[in-house]
C-alpha positions in Angstrom: 34.6 -9.4 -15.9 33.1 -12.7 -15.8 29.6 -13.1 -16.5 28.6 -14.5 -13.2 29.9 -11.9 -11.3 27.6 -9.6 -13.3 24.5 -11.6 -12.9 25.1 -11.4 -8.8 25.8 -8.0 -9.3 22.3 -7.2 -10.7 20.6 -9.9 -8.3 22.0 -7.5 -5.6 20.8 -4.4 -6.8 16.9 -5.9 -7.2 17.3 -6.9 -3.3 14.7 -4.7 -1.4 16.1 -2.3 1.1 15.6 -2.1 4.5 13.8 1.5 3.4 11.4 -0.7 1.5 10.2 -2.9 4.1 9.8 -0.1 6.7 7.6 1.7 4.1 5.6 -1.6 3.7 5.5 -2.0 7.8 4.2 1.1 7.9 1.5 1.4 4.9 0.3 -2.5 6.0 0.2 -0.6 9.5 -1.9 2.5 7.8 -4.4 0.4 5.8 -5.2 -2.1 9.2 -5.7 1.3 11.0 -8.1 2.2 8.1 -9.9 -1.1 7.2 -11.7 -0.8 10.8 -14.3 1.3 9.6 -14.9 -0.4 7.0 -15.2 -3.6 8.6 -18.1 -2.3 11.7 -19.9 -0.7 9.0 -20.2 -3.7 7.1 -20.7 -5.5 10.3 -23.5 -3.3 11.3 -25.2 -3.1 8.4 -25.2 -6.7 8.4 -25.6 -7.4 11.4 -22.7 -10.0 11.7 -19.1 -10.3 12.6 -18.9 -8.7 16.4 -16.8 -11.2 17.6 -14.6 -11.5 14.3 -14.7 -7.7 14.0 -13.3 -7.4 18.2 -11.0 -9.9 17.7 -9.2 -8.6 14.4 -9.0 -5.2 16.0 -8.5 -5.9 19.3 -5.8 -3.2 19.5 -7.9 -0.9 18.4 -10.9 -1.4 20.4 -8.8 -2.1 23.7 -7.8 1.6 22.5 -11.0 2.8 22.7 -12.4 1.0 25.5 -9.1 2.1 27.9 -9.4 5.3 26.9 -12.8 8.1 27.6 -10.9 10.9 26.0 -10.5 12.1 22.4 -9.2 9.2 20.9 -12.0 6.9 22.0 -13.9 9.4 20.6 -12.5 9.7 17.0 -12.4 5.7 17.1 -16.0 5.1 18.0 -16.8 8.2 15.3 -14.7 6.7 12.7 -16.4 3.4 13.4 -19.7 4.8 13.1 -18.8 7.4 9.8 -20.5 4.8 7.6 -23.1 3.2 9.7 -26.8 3.1 9.1 -28.7 6.2 10.2 -29.5 6.2 14.0 -26.8 3.6 14.7 -24.1 4.2 17.8 -21.4 2.0 18.4 -20.1 1.4 21.6 -17.4 -1.2 22.9 -18.8 -3.5 25.7 -17.3 -5.0 28.8 -16.4 -7.8 26.9 -14.4 -5.6 24.4 -16.5 -6.7 21.6 -17.9 -3.6 19.3 -22.0 -3.4 19.5 -24.2 -1.1 18.2 -27.4 0.7 19.7 -29.9 1.1 17.3 -32.8 4.3 17.9 -36.1 4.2 16.5 -38.2 7.3 16.2 
C-alpha cells in the first residue's frame, strides 16, 4: 500500500464520531444546568450579577417562572442550596432571580 493511503486511513480513525458529538452535547447541557446553582450562590453572596445570571440562564429561569409545580420548586431549591442563611430566591415578574433576605 502506498504510504499516503495509510496516512489517510489513520486520520479517518482519529475523527470524532457522531456518538462523540452527542455525548459532548449532552455533557455540555448537563454542565450548563448544574452551573446554575453556583452562579446563583455567587450572585447572592456578593450581591452582584442578577441580570447577568438571568440572561445566561434564561431557559432555566423561564422554566421556574412558567411552572408553579415541583419543577419550579426544585429549581428554586437548587438556587438556594448554597446561598447564605435566611436567603430565599424568587423569580421576579421581569424574569430575574431575586433574593429575599430574612432577618431575625
